[in-house]
C-alpha positions as a LaTeX table, in Angstrom:
\begin{tabular}{lrrr}
\hline
Residue & $x$ (\AA) & $y$ (\AA) & $z$ (\AA) \\
\hline
Met1 & 0.09 & $-0.02$ & 0.03 \\
Asn2 & 0.98 & 3.64 & $-0.39$ \\
Ile3 & 1.31 & 5.03 & 3.20 \\
Ile4 & 2.07 & 8.61 & 4.30 \\
Ile5 & 3.54 & 9.09 & 7.75 \\
Val6 & 3.34 & 12.73 & 9.27 \\
Gly7 & 5.97 & 13.20 & 12.05 \\
Ala8 & 9.43 & 11.55 & 12.08 \\
Gly9 & 9.76 & 11.31 & 15.83 \\
Lys10 & 10.27 & 8.18 & 17.72 \\
Val11 & 6.96 & 6.67 & 17.12 \\
Gly12 & 6.78 & 7.89 & 13.55 \\
Ile13 & 10.17 & 6.42 & 12.61 \\
Thr14 & 9.34 & 3.06 & 14.47 \\
Ile15 & 6.11 & 2.87 & 12.51 \\
Gly16 & 7.85 & 3.62 & 9.31 \\
Glu17 & 10.48 & 0.92 & 9.96 \\
Gln18 & 7.76 & $-1.75$ & 10.67 \\
Leu19 & 5.53 & $-0.81$ & 7.63 \\
Ser20 & 8.52 & $-0.50$ & 5.30 \\
Ser21 & 9.72 & $-4.05$ & 6.45 \\
Glu22 & 6.25 & $-5.26$ & 5.31 \\
Asn23 & 6.80 & $-3.96$ & 1.72 \\
His24 & 4.62 & $-0.95$ & 1.90 \\
Asn25 & 5.57 & 2.21 & $-0.04$ \\
Ile26 & 6.16 & 4.76 & 2.79 \\
Thr27 & 6.59 & 8.53 & 2.53 \\
Ile28 & 7.43 & 10.50 & 5.72 \\
Ile29 & 6.65 & 14.27 & 6.22 \\
Asp30 & 8.38 & 16.37 & 8.63 \\
Leu31 & 9.55 & 19.96 & 9.22 \\
Asn32 & 13.06 & 18.71 & 10.27 \\
Gln33 & 15.12 & 18.04 & 7.15 \\
Lys34 & 17.80 & 16.12 & 9.07 \\
Lys35 & 15.30 & 13.65 & 10.42 \\
Val36 & 13.59 & 13.20 & 6.94 \\
Glu37 & 17.06 & 12.50 & 5.34 \\
Glu38 & 17.88 & 9.97 & 8.11 \\
Ala39 & 14.70 & 8.23 & 7.65 \\
Glu40 & 15.25 & 8.05 & 3.89 \\
Glu41 & 18.82 & 6.62 & 4.30 \\
Lys42 & 17.91 & 4.16 & 7.09 \\
Phe43 & 14.45 & 2.40 & 5.92 \\
Asp44 & 13.99 & 2.81 & 2.14 \\
Val45 & 11.15 & 5.48 & 2.44 \\
Met46 & 10.52 & 8.66 & 0.53 \\
Gly47 & 10.81 & 11.96 & 2.47 \\
Val48 & 9.06 & 15.42 & 2.17 \\
Val49 & 10.30 & 18.21 & 4.15 \\
Gly50 & 7.39 & 20.52 & 5.26 \\
Asn51 & 4.20 & 21.02 & 7.21 \\
Gly52 & 1.94 & 17.87 & 7.17 \\
Ala53 & $-1.22$ & 19.86 & 7.65 \\
Ser54 & $-0.43$ & 21.70 & 4.41 \\
Tyr55 & $-2.62$ & 20.77 & 1.37 \\
Gln56 & 0.30 & 21.42 & $-0.98$ \\
Val57 & 2.72 & 19.44 & 1.12 \\
Gln58 & 0.35 & 16.31 & 1.25 \\
Met59 & $-0.27$ & 16.51 & $-2.35$ \\
Glu60 & 3.51 & 16.58 & $-2.95$ \\
Ala61 & 3.68 & 13.47 & $-0.83$ \\
Gly62 & 1.05 & 11.71 & $-2.90$ \\
Val63 & $-2.06$ & 11.92 & $-0.88$ \\
Met64 & $-4.27$ & 11.38 & $-3.98$ \\
Asp65 & $-2.73$ & 7.91 & $-4.47$ \\
Ala66 & $-2.35$ & 6.96 & $-0.86$ \\
Glu67 & $-4.40$ & 4.28 & 0.97 \\
Leu68 & $-3.46$ & 5.54 & 4.51 \\
Leu69 & $-2.11$ & 8.54 & 6.35 \\
Ile70 & $-0.77$ & 8.41 & 9.79 \\
Ala71 & $-0.36$ & 11.54 & 11.81 \\
Val72 & 1.94 & 11.10 & 14.86 \\
Thr73 & 3.51 & 14.45 & 15.35 \\
Gly74 & 3.79 & 15.82 & 18.92 \\
Ala75 & 0.74 & 17.89 & 18.90 \\
Asp76 & $-2.77$ & 16.30 & 18.93 \\
Glu77 & $-4.60$ & 19.23 & 17.23 \\
Leu78 & $-2.11$ & 19.19 & 14.45 \\
Asn79 & $-2.52$ & 15.42 & 14.03 \\
Leu80 & $-6.17$ & 15.80 & 13.77 \\
Leu81 & $-5.93$ & 18.51 & 11.12 \\
Cys82 & $-3.47$ & 16.48 & 9.01 \\
Cys83 & $-6.12$ & 13.76 & 9.06 \\
Leu84 & $-9.05$ & 16.06 & 8.15 \\
Ile85 & $-7.08$ & 17.57 & 5.16 \\
Ala86 & $-6.06$ & 14.18 & 3.95 \\
Lys87 & $-9.80$ & 13.09 & 4.09 \\
Lys88 & $-10.73$ & 16.01 & 1.93 \\
Ala89 & $-7.83$ & 15.97 & $-0.45$ \\
Gly90 & $-7.62$ & 12.22 & $-1.04$ \\
Lys91 & $-9.79$ & 9.12 & $-0.23$ \\
Cys92 & $-7.40$ & 7.57 & 2.17 \\
Gln93 & $-8.09$ & 6.05 & 5.71 \\
Thr94 & $-6.53$ & 8.01 & 8.49 \\
Ile95 & $-4.89$ & 7.51 & 11.86 \\
Ala96 & $-4.31$ & 10.09 & 14.45 \\
Arg97 & $-1.96$ & 10.02 & 17.51 \\
Val98 & $-4.12$ & 11.66 & 20.34 \\
Arg99 & $-2.48$ & 11.81 & 23.72 \\
Asn100 & $-4.36$ & 14.53 & 25.76 \\
Pro101 & $-6.62$ & 12.87 & 28.41 \\
Val102 & $-9.27$ & 15.48 & 27.52 \\
Tyr103 & $-9.43$ & 14.16 & 24.04 \\
Ser104 & $-9.11$ & 10.66 & 25.18 \\
Lys105 & $-12.55$ & 10.93 & 26.92 \\
Glu106 & $-14.15$ & 11.99 & 23.60 \\
Val107 & $-12.32$ & 9.69 & 21.19 \\
Asn108 & $-15.51$ & 8.07 & 19.80 \\
Phe109 & $-17.00$ & 11.38 & 19.13 \\
Ile110 & $-13.69$ & 12.77 & 17.45 \\
Lys111 & $-13.39$ & 9.50 & 15.27 \\
Arg112 & $-17.05$ & 9.78 & 14.15 \\
Gln113 & $-17.13$ & 13.36 & 13.53 \\
Met114 & $-13.67$ & 13.57 & 11.58 \\
Gly115 & $-14.03$ & 10.08 & 9.96 \\
Leu116 & $-10.84$ & 8.92 & 11.45 \\
Ser117 & $-10.17$ & 5.09 & 11.02 \\
Val118 & $-8.21$ & 4.75 & 14.33 \\
Val119 & $-7.02$ & 6.76 & 17.30 \\
Ile120 & $-3.84$ & 5.82 & 18.83 \\
Asn121 & $-2.53$ & 6.76 & 22.30 \\
Pro122 & 0.98 & 5.19 & 23.00 \\
Glu123 & 1.00 & 6.53 & 26.45 \\
Leu124 & $-2.35$ & 4.98 & 27.43 \\
Ala125 & $-1.42$ & 1.68 & 25.56 \\
Ala126 & 1.77 & 1.67 & 27.72 \\
Ala127 & $-0.24$ & 2.29 & 30.94 \\
Gln128 & $-2.59$ & $-0.56$ & 29.99 \\
Glu129 & 0.41 & $-2.92$ & 29.29 \\
Ile130 & 2.11 & $-2.13$ & 32.82 \\
Ser131 & $-1.23$ & $-2.58$ & 34.75 \\
Lys132 & $-1.51$ & $-6.11$ & 33.09 \\
Leu133 & 1.84 & $-7.01$ & 34.36 \\
Leu134 & 1.18 & $-5.60$ & 37.77 \\
Arg135 & $-2.01$ & $-7.88$ & 37.91 \\
Leu136 & 0.22 & $-10.95$ & 37.25 \\
Pro137 & 3.69 & $-9.99$ & 38.73 \\
Tyr138 & 5.57 & $-13.04$ & 37.58 \\
Ala139 & 5.12 & $-12.32$ & 33.89 \\
Lys140 & 7.55 & $-10.43$ & 31.96 \\
Lys141 & 4.92 & $-9.71$ & 29.28 \\
Val142 & 1.18 & $-10.38$ & 28.96 \\
Asp143 & $-0.68$ & $-10.19$ & 25.60 \\
Thr144 & $-4.40$ & $-10.64$ & 25.33 \\
Phe145 & $-6.70$ & $-12.17$ & 22.65 \\
Ala146 & $-10.34$ & $-12.81$ & 22.18 \\
Arg147 & $-11.36$ & $-9.49$ & 23.99 \\
Gly148 & $-9.15$ & $-10.47$ & 26.96 \\
Arg149 & $-10.51$ & $-13.99$ & 27.55 \\
Val150 & $-7.15$ & $-15.56$ & 26.45 \\
Glu151 & $-3.78$ & $-14.50$ & 27.36 \\
Met152 & $-0.27$ & $-15.11$ & 26.36 \\
Val153 & 2.11 & $-14.80$ & 29.35 \\
Lys154 & 6.04 & $-14.71$ & 29.12 \\
Phe155 & 7.92 & $-15.84$ & 32.06 \\
Arg156 & 11.53 & $-16.90$ & 32.82 \\
Met157 & 12.59 & $-20.44$ & 33.78 \\
His158 & 14.32 & $-20.13$ & 37.14 \\
Pro159 & 16.24 & $-23.09$ & 39.09 \\
Glu160 & 13.59 & $-22.88$ & 42.00 \\
Leu161 & 10.90 & $-24.05$ & 39.49 \\
His162 & 12.63 & $-27.39$ & 39.13 \\
Met163 & 11.71 & $-27.67$ & 35.38 \\
Asp164 & 15.14 & $-27.72$ & 33.93 \\
Gly165 & 15.61 & $-30.69$ & 31.49 \\
Leu166 & 11.88 & $-31.54$ & 31.33 \\
Lys167 & 10.03 & $-31.98$ & 28.04 \\
Val168 & 7.15 & $-29.64$ & 27.33 \\
Ala169 & 4.78 & $-32.64$ & 27.20 \\
Asp170 & 5.91 & $-33.89$ & 30.50 \\
Ile171 & 5.38 & $-30.44$ & 32.21 \\
Leu172 & 1.77 & $-30.11$ & 30.89 \\
Ser173 & 0.87 & $-33.52$ & 31.99 \\
Lys174 & 2.52 & $-33.09$ & 35.32 \\
Met175 & 0.63 & $-29.77$ & 36.20 \\
Lys176 & $-2.69$ & $-31.03$ & 34.68 \\
Cys177 & $-3.55$ & $-27.49$ & 33.42 \\
Asp178 & $-5.14$ & $-26.71$ & 30.25 \\
Val179 & $-2.33$ & $-24.43$ & 28.91 \\
Met180 & $-0.15$ & $-24.34$ & 25.76 \\
Ile181 & 3.57 & $-23.57$ & 25.60 \\
Cys182 & 3.77 & $-21.77$ & 22.24 \\
Gly183 & 7.27 & $-20.16$ & 22.17 \\
Val184 & 10.58 & $-20.30$ & 23.83 \\
Glu185 & 13.56 & $-17.93$ & 23.58 \\
Arg186 & 16.83 & $-19.30$ & 24.43 \\
Leu187 & 18.87 & $-16.19$ & 25.08 \\
Lys188 & 22.38 & $-17.57$ & 25.18 \\
Glu189 & 21.83 & $-19.13$ & 21.83 \\
Arg190 & 19.93 & $-16.24$ & 20.49 \\
Lys191 & 17.32 & $-18.66$ & 19.04 \\
Val192 & 13.53 & $-18.72$ & 18.99 \\
Val193 & 11.57 & $-21.93$ & 18.96 \\
Ile194 & 7.81 & $-22.82$ & 18.37 \\
Pro195 & 8.15 & $-26.11$ & 20.46 \\
Asn196 & 6.63 & $-29.50$ & 20.09 \\
Gly197 & 6.03 & $-31.91$ & 23.01 \\
Asp198 & 9.45 & $-33.24$ & 22.81 \\
Phe199 & 11.21 & $-29.94$ & 23.18 \\
Ile200 & 13.31 & $-29.79$ & 26.40 \\
Leu201 & 13.17 & $-26.69$ & 28.55 \\
Arg202 & 16.35 & $-25.11$ & 30.22 \\
Asp203 & 16.76 & $-22.73$ & 33.11 \\
Gly204 & 17.10 & $-19.36$ & 31.72 \\
Asp205 & 14.71 & $-19.87$ & 28.91 \\
Leu206 & 11.96 & $-17.36$ & 28.25 \\
Val207 & 8.76 & $-19.27$ & 27.98 \\
Ser208 & 5.46 & $-17.90$ & 26.27 \\
Met209 & 2.48 & $-19.85$ & 27.37 \\
Met210 & $-1.00$ & $-19.22$ & 26.21 \\
Ala211 & $-4.15$ & $-20.18$ & 28.32 \\
Val212 & $-7.43$ & $-18.53$ & 29.64 \\
Pro213 & $-6.62$ & $-16.45$ & 32.69 \\
Arg214 & $-8.13$ & $-19.09$ & 35.09 \\
Glu215 & $-5.75$ & $-21.84$ & 33.85 \\
Thr216 & $-2.76$ & $-19.50$ & 33.90 \\
Ala217 & $-3.33$ & $-18.76$ & 37.58 \\
Lys218 & $-3.71$ & $-22.50$ & 38.25 \\
Phe219 & $-0.59$ & $-23.30$ & 36.44 \\
Phe220 & 1.51 & $-20.80$ & 38.37 \\
Lys221 & 0.02 & $-21.73$ & 41.63 \\
Lys222 & 0.82 & $-25.42$ & 41.05 \\
Met223 & 4.54 & $-24.18$ & 40.43 \\
Gly224 & 4.42 & $-22.49$ & 43.77 \\
Ile225 & 4.47 & $-18.99$ & 42.23 \\
Pro226 & 2.33 & $-16.25$ & 43.89 \\
Thr227 & $-0.36$ & $-15.12$ & 41.35 \\
His228 & $-2.14$ & $-12.22$ & 43.30 \\
Gln229 & $-1.82$ & $-8.74$ & 41.85 \\
Val230 & 0.44 & $-6.27$ & 43.58 \\
Lys231 & $-1.23$ & $-4.24$ & 46.39 \\
Ser232 & 1.27 & $-1.20$ & 46.18 \\
Thr233 & 3.21 & 0.49 & 43.64 \\
Leu234 & 5.80 & 3.35 & 43.47 \\
Ile235 & 5.86 & 5.32 & 40.28 \\
Val236 & 8.87 & 7.37 & 39.46 \\
Gly237 & 8.00 & 10.13 & 37.02 \\
Gly238 & 4.66 & 11.87 & 36.81 \\
Gly239 & 4.19 & 12.06 & 33.05 \\
Met240 & 1.35 & 11.08 & 31.02 \\
Ile241 & 1.92 & 7.23 & 31.32 \\
Ala242 & 2.16 & 7.82 & 35.00 \\
Phe243 & $-1.19$ & 9.57 & 34.90 \\
Tyr244 & $-3.01$ & 7.02 & 32.88 \\
Leu245 & $-1.33$ & 4.11 & 34.98 \\
Ala246 & $-2.36$ & 5.44 & 38.32 \\
Lys247 & $-5.93$ & 5.94 & 37.13 \\
Gln248 & $-6.21$ & 2.11 & 36.25 \\
Leu249 & $-4.27$ & 0.97 & 39.31 \\
Leu250 & $-6.59$ & 3.04 & 41.59 \\
Glu251 & $-9.63$ & 1.24 & 40.07 \\
Met252 & $-7.90$ & $-2.01$ & 40.90 \\
Arg253 & $-7.55$ & $-0.82$ & 44.45 \\
Val254 & $-3.74$ & $-0.75$ & 44.41 \\
Asp255 & $-1.94$ & 1.89 & 46.64 \\
Val256 & $-0.38$ & 4.28 & 44.37 \\
Arg257 & 2.53 & 6.72 & 45.17 \\
Ile258 & 4.03 & 8.93 & 42.42 \\
Ile259 & 7.39 & 10.65 & 42.75 \\
Glu260 & 7.69 & 13.78 & 40.41 \\
Gln261 & 10.20 & 16.67 & 40.55 \\
Asn262 & 8.16 & 19.41 & 38.94 \\
Lys263 & 6.04 & 21.26 & 41.47 \\
Glu264 & 3.28 & 22.37 & 38.97 \\
Arg265 & 3.13 & 18.88 & 37.66 \\
Cys266 & 2.69 & 17.54 & 41.21 \\
Glu267 & $-0.21$ & 19.93 & 41.89 \\
Met268 & $-1.94$ & 18.89 & 38.71 \\
Leu269 & $-1.52$ & 15.08 & 39.68 \\
Ser270 & $-2.84$ & 15.88 & 43.02 \\
Glu271 & $-6.05$ & 17.43 & 41.75 \\
Glu272 & $-6.70$ & 14.71 & 39.09 \\
Leu273 & $-5.65$ & 11.74 & 41.33 \\
Pro274 & $-6.95$ & 12.63 & 44.72 \\
Asp275 & $-6.86$ & 8.92 & 45.87 \\
Ala276 & $-3.01$ & 8.68 & 44.94 \\
Thr277 & $-0.08$ & 10.11 & 46.94 \\
Ile278 & 1.90 & 12.50 & 45.10 \\
Leu279 & 5.45 & 13.20 & 46.31 \\
Gln280 & 7.64 & 15.94 & 45.05 \\
Gly281 & 11.20 & 15.09 & 44.91 \\
Asp282 & 14.12 & 13.47 & 42.98 \\
Gly283 & 13.25 & 9.99 & 42.23 \\
Thr284 & 16.85 & 9.19 & 41.43 \\
Asp285 & 17.92 & 10.04 & 44.99 \\
Lys286 & 18.37 & 6.72 & 46.84 \\
Glu287 & 17.81 & 7.87 & 50.37 \\
Phe288 & 14.62 & 9.68 & 49.26 \\
Leu289 & 13.31 & 6.46 & 47.62 \\
Leu290 & 14.18 & 4.41 & 50.78 \\
Glu291 & 12.43 & 7.12 & 53.01 \\
Glu292 & 9.30 & 6.96 & 50.71 \\
Gly293 & 8.91 & 3.09 & 50.91 \\
Leu294 & 11.08 & 1.49 & 48.31 \\
Ala295 & 12.03 & $-1.40$ & 50.51 \\
His296 & 8.27 & $-2.28$ & 51.14 \\
Thr297 & 6.55 & $-1.60$ & 47.91 \\
Glu298 & 5.33 & $-4.61$ & 45.99 \\
Ser299 & 6.20 & $-2.92$ & 42.63 \\
Leu300 & 8.29 & $-0.12$ & 41.20 \\
Val301 & 7.59 & 1.49 & 37.83 \\
Ala302 & 10.43 & 3.81 & 36.46 \\
Leu303 & 8.78 & 6.22 & 34.11 \\
Thr304 & 11.12 & 9.18 & 33.79 \\
Asn305 & 12.09 & 10.83 & 30.56 \\
Met306 & 15.62 & 9.22 & 30.51 \\
Asp307 & 15.82 & 5.58 & 29.58 \\
Glu308 & 19.22 & 5.26 & 31.46 \\
Glu309 & 17.72 & 6.52 & 34.52 \\
Asn310 & 14.58 & 4.19 & 34.29 \\
Leu311 & 17.02 & 1.17 & 33.82 \\
Met312 & 19.41 & 2.27 & 36.63 \\
Leu313 & 16.35 & 2.84 & 39.03 \\
Ala314 & 15.12 & $-0.65$ & 38.37 \\
Leu315 & 18.52 & $-2.12$ & 38.98 \\
Leu316 & 18.86 & $-0.17$ & 42.32 \\
Ala317 & 15.24 & $-1.20$ & 43.41 \\
Arg318 & 16.43 & $-4.86$ & 42.98 \\
Lys319 & 19.06 & $-4.41$ & 45.34 \\
Tyr320 & 16.89 & $-2.95$ & 48.12 \\
Ser321 & 13.50 & $-4.65$ & 47.54 \\
Glu322 & 11.75 & $-7.69$ & 46.31 \\
Ala323 & 9.27 & $-5.59$ & 44.12 \\
Lys324 & 8.02 & $-6.37$ & 40.55 \\
Leu325 & 10.30 & $-3.95$ & 38.42 \\
Val326 & 8.96 & $-2.24$ & 35.26 \\
Ala327 & 11.09 & 0.20 & 33.21 \\
Lys328 & 10.09 & 2.42 & 30.25 \\
Val329 & 12.43 & 2.56 & 27.34 \\
Asn330 & 11.98 & 4.90 & 24.40 \\
Arg331 & 15.25 & 5.33 & 22.59 \\
Ile332 & 17.82 & 2.82 & 23.54 \\
His333 & 18.12 & 0.08 & 20.84 \\
Phe334 & 20.18 & $-2.50$ & 22.82 \\
Glu335 & 17.37 & $-4.91$ & 23.38 \\
Glu336 & 19.72 & $-7.96$ & 23.63 \\
Val337 & 21.62 & $-6.22$ & 26.36 \\
Ile338 & 18.71 & $-5.04$ & 28.31 \\
Asp339 & 17.06 & $-8.66$ & 28.25 \\
Asp340 & 20.13 & $-9.76$ & 30.16 \\
Leu341 & 19.62 & $-7.12$ & 33.05 \\
Asp342 & 17.77 & $-8.33$ & 36.08 \\
Ile343 & 14.67 & $-6.23$ & 35.38 \\
Asp344 & 11.25 & $-7.98$ & 35.31 \\
Ser345 & 9.60 & $-6.06$ & 32.37 \\
Ile346 & 10.72 & $-3.38$ & 29.90 \\
Ile347 & 8.08 & $-1.26$ & 28.18 \\
Tyr348 & 8.62 & 0.16 & 24.75 \\
Pro349 & 5.51 & 2.62 & 24.10 \\
Lys350 & 6.68 & 3.44 & 20.63 \\
Asn351 & 6.46 & $-0.33$ & 19.63 \\
Leu352 & 2.95 & $-0.70$ & 21.09 \\
Ala353 & 1.91 & 2.04 & 18.79 \\
Ala354 & 3.67 & 0.51 & 15.72 \\
Glu355 & 1.98 & $-3.00$ & 16.43 \\
His356 & $-1.42$ & $-1.36$ & 16.54 \\
Ile357 & $-0.98$ & 0.30 & 13.27 \\
Val358 & 0.69 & $-2.84$ & 11.48 \\
Arg359 & $-2.36$ & $-4.85$ & 12.77 \\
Tyr360 & $-4.62$ & $-2.15$ & 11.12 \\
Thr361 & $-2.71$ & $-2.34$ & 7.75 \\
Arg362 & $-2.79$ & $-6.14$ & 7.75 \\
Ala363 & $-6.51$ & $-5.89$ & 8.19 \\
Met364 & $-6.86$ & $-3.47$ & 5.27 \\
Gln365 & $-4.88$ & $-5.88$ & 3.09 \\
Asn366 & $-6.94$ & $-9.00$ & 3.98 \\
Ser367 & $-9.14$ & $-10.56$ & 1.43 \\
Leu368 & $-12.82$ & $-10.92$ & 2.21 \\
Gly369 & $-12.01$ & $-14.49$ & 3.31 \\
Ser370 & $-10.62$ & $-13.47$ & 6.89 \\
Asn371 & $-9.56$ & $-10.58$ & 9.01 \\
Val372 & $-6.66$ & $-9.91$ & 11.25 \\
Glu373 & $-8.29$ & $-8.86$ & 14.59 \\
Thr374 & $-5.26$ & $-8.85$ & 16.82 \\
Leu375 & $-1.61$ & $-8.94$ & 16.17 \\
Tyr376 & 1.33 & $-8.90$ & 18.55 \\
Lys377 & 5.09 & $-8.93$ & 17.84 \\
Val378 & 6.29 & $-11.41$ & 20.39 \\
Met379 & 9.61 & $-13.07$ & 21.58 \\
Asp380 & 11.44 & $-9.82$ & 20.86 \\
Gly381 & 9.84 & $-9.39$ & 17.49 \\
Ala382 & 11.18 & $-12.78$ & 16.02 \\
Ala383 & 7.54 & $-14.19$ & 16.07 \\
Glu384 & 3.98 & $-13.07$ & 15.60 \\
Ala385 & 0.83 & $-13.96$ & 17.65 \\
Leu386 & $-2.32$ & $-13.31$ & 15.40 \\
Glu387 & $-6.05$ & $-13.79$ & 15.82 \\
Phe388 & $-8.01$ & $-14.29$ & 12.53 \\
Val389 & $-11.83$ & $-14.14$ & 12.08 \\
Ile390 & $-12.84$ & $-16.50$ & 9.31 \\
Arg391 & $-15.45$ & $-14.93$ & 7.10 \\
Glu392 & $-15.91$ & $-17.50$ & 4.32 \\
Glu393 & $-15.03$ & $-21.07$ & 3.05 \\
Ser394 & $-11.54$ & $-21.62$ & 2.08 \\
His395 & $-8.80$ & $-24.38$ & 1.78 \\
Val396 & $-8.52$ & $-24.36$ & 5.53 \\
Thr397 & $-12.16$ & $-24.80$ & 6.63 \\
Asn398 & $-13.95$ & $-28.13$ & 7.19 \\
Arg399 & $-10.82$ & $-30.04$ & 7.37 \\
Thr400 & $-9.20$ & $-31.24$ & 10.66 \\
Leu401 & $-6.07$ & $-29.43$ & 11.60 \\
Arg402 & $-4.23$ & $-32.84$ & 11.33 \\
Glu403 & $-5.21$ & $-33.01$ & 7.57 \\
Leu404 & $-4.02$ & $-29.34$ & 6.73 \\
Ser405 & $-0.36$ & $-28.90$ & 5.61 \\
Leu406 & 0.56 & $-26.17$ & 8.00 \\
Lys407 & 3.70 & $-24.31$ & 7.75 \\
Asp408 & 6.62 & $-25.27$ & 9.89 \\
Asn409 & 7.08 & $-23.27$ & 13.12 \\
Leu410 & 3.34 & $-22.36$ & 13.21 \\
Leu411 & 0.95 & $-23.32$ & 15.91 \\
Val412 & $-2.71$ & $-23.03$ & 15.93 \\
Cys413 & $-3.51$ & $-22.40$ & 19.58 \\
Tyr414 & $-7.19$ & $-21.62$ & 20.16 \\
Ile415 & $-10.43$ & $-21.45$ & 18.46 \\
Ser416 & $-13.36$ & $-19.59$ & 19.49 \\
Arg417 & $-16.81$ & $-20.52$ & 18.10 \\
Phe418 & $-20.18$ & $-18.72$ & 18.88 \\
Gly419 & $-18.26$ & $-17.19$ & 21.96 \\
Lys420 & $-16.95$ & $-20.44$ & 23.33 \\
Leu421 & $-13.10$ & $-20.98$ & 23.49 \\
Lys422 & $-11.35$ & $-24.22$ & 22.96 \\
Met423 & $-7.74$ & $-25.20$ & 22.70 \\
Ala424 & $-6.81$ & $-26.32$ & 19.40 \\
Arg425 & $-6.24$ & $-30.05$ & 18.76 \\
Gly426 & $-5.35$ & $-32.16$ & 15.79 \\
Gln427 & $-9.03$ & $-33.36$ & 15.23 \\
Asp428 & $-10.53$ & $-29.96$ & 15.35 \\
Met429 & $-12.02$ & $-28.16$ & 12.18 \\
Leu430 & $-11.97$ & $-24.42$ & 11.35 \\
Lys431 & $-15.30$ & $-23.06$ & 10.21 \\
Val432 & $-16.74$ & $-19.86$ & 8.92 \\
Gly433 & $-17.34$ & $-17.34$ & 11.85 \\
Asp434 & $-14.60$ & $-18.90$ & 13.99 \\
Ser435 & $-11.87$ & $-16.62$ & 15.60 \\
Val436 & $-8.56$ & $-18.43$ & 15.33 \\
Ile437 & $-5.24$ & $-17.68$ & 17.37 \\
Val438 & $-1.90$ & $-18.52$ & 15.76 \\
Val439 & 1.63 & $-18.16$ & 16.78 \\
Thr440 & 4.44 & $-18.25$ & 14.24 \\
Thr441 & 7.96 & $-17.29$ & 13.42 \\
His442 & 6.74 & $-16.52$ & 9.80 \\
Lys443 & 6.13 & $-12.80$ & 9.52 \\
Gly444 & 3.48 & $-11.02$ & 7.33 \\
Leu445 & 0.56 & $-13.45$ & 7.52 \\
Asn446 & $-2.38$ & $-11.42$ & 6.11 \\
Asp447 & $-5.05$ & $-14.06$ & 5.57 \\
Ile448 & $-5.93$ & $-17.29$ & 7.46 \\
Thr449 & $-4.92$ & $-19.37$ & 4.31 \\
Asp450 & $-1.38$ & $-18.03$ & 4.87 \\
Ile451 & $-0.95$ & $-20.68$ & 7.63 \\
Leu452 & $-0.83$ & $-23.42$ & 4.93 \\
Lys453 & 2.59 & $-24.26$ & 3.14 \\
Tyr454 & 1.20 & $-23.86$ & $-0.30$ \\
\hline
\end{tabular}
């Protein structure tokens, strides 16, 4: 597809990189010539220097032939104006980044009145991701499918679990839980595997497991791992993510304390979050953190504007507490190094926004036969977990999974039929109307028939 991205910031560049890797024709618009040139050199995209809200600039970028315009500048109003002009100038779909909490409350009205296809809020998405992790502290990552009724949980194999050297099939039969191990990352060997029952797990592996929430809790409980959500959290940094996160955690009845240096920001947070404790101070001061309960809190979330600070804060907290540790990273690209740090979970807001948009573009490309409802880049981007809705008969319907010639390194995990969920087995058939969850190392699946070898 021909896609225009307005805004060459962190989110815009990440989206451009992802969509370019999926063989779309990308044009990036930004006022900063240096950013545009860097994007052109790095990601095989076209660049236009100018104001994305200008009709002439959009025409130069090819809006008349574009199927999609994505506005992700730093200003909500500018993004909405870019989309409005694109709708009038061309016939493309439009996506706007809208971060302001005031607009977030009115998102459905804005979408309807302005004809927007999607509104994205990376900060709200990051907050939702963190709240899921604090609900299940042992998890490094939690992705949800089937409107939250199925979850994919990533956790690390530790010696105290006593699972080293066991086969996947042996673990599942031993635990007697309805769960499916659908991915293993072996960090030392830098490899990702979609395992079968004979695959042998090792300490240090990152295991991705899919199940309904009830079975997830049952599985961890049988392994002797606490499954209750955290009761308290200490958030360092009072920005937009902290605001959205605090609102969600307060609804979950979690005790919330936020440390923020800026006095005016503290006053605003106190007004908007009367049930949270707002502390003005330096969140990187070890003594201040200890005074404010670092040693006793059940979770610490580092959300300052500095990636390095967030990582160091999490490592400091590891030394002084048993808290669940979450750190936000925006710019640093050394994921393989960060993964080796003793930090429970890392959140990349720009990646969450890019995933959302890639999912939408896949859905736009689908045939009438099926549709991508959910898409996550999993296992550090080496695999994808997708949810398809089957809309018509095809080569995959009305035959058992055992009879289908499925691609290697692909696992059909769950089938939802008439609202009833079922873990997929070899004798099961796919039918029109089914929602199907698939995990695979093959990237770029657009249609349910793409699960077949031929």
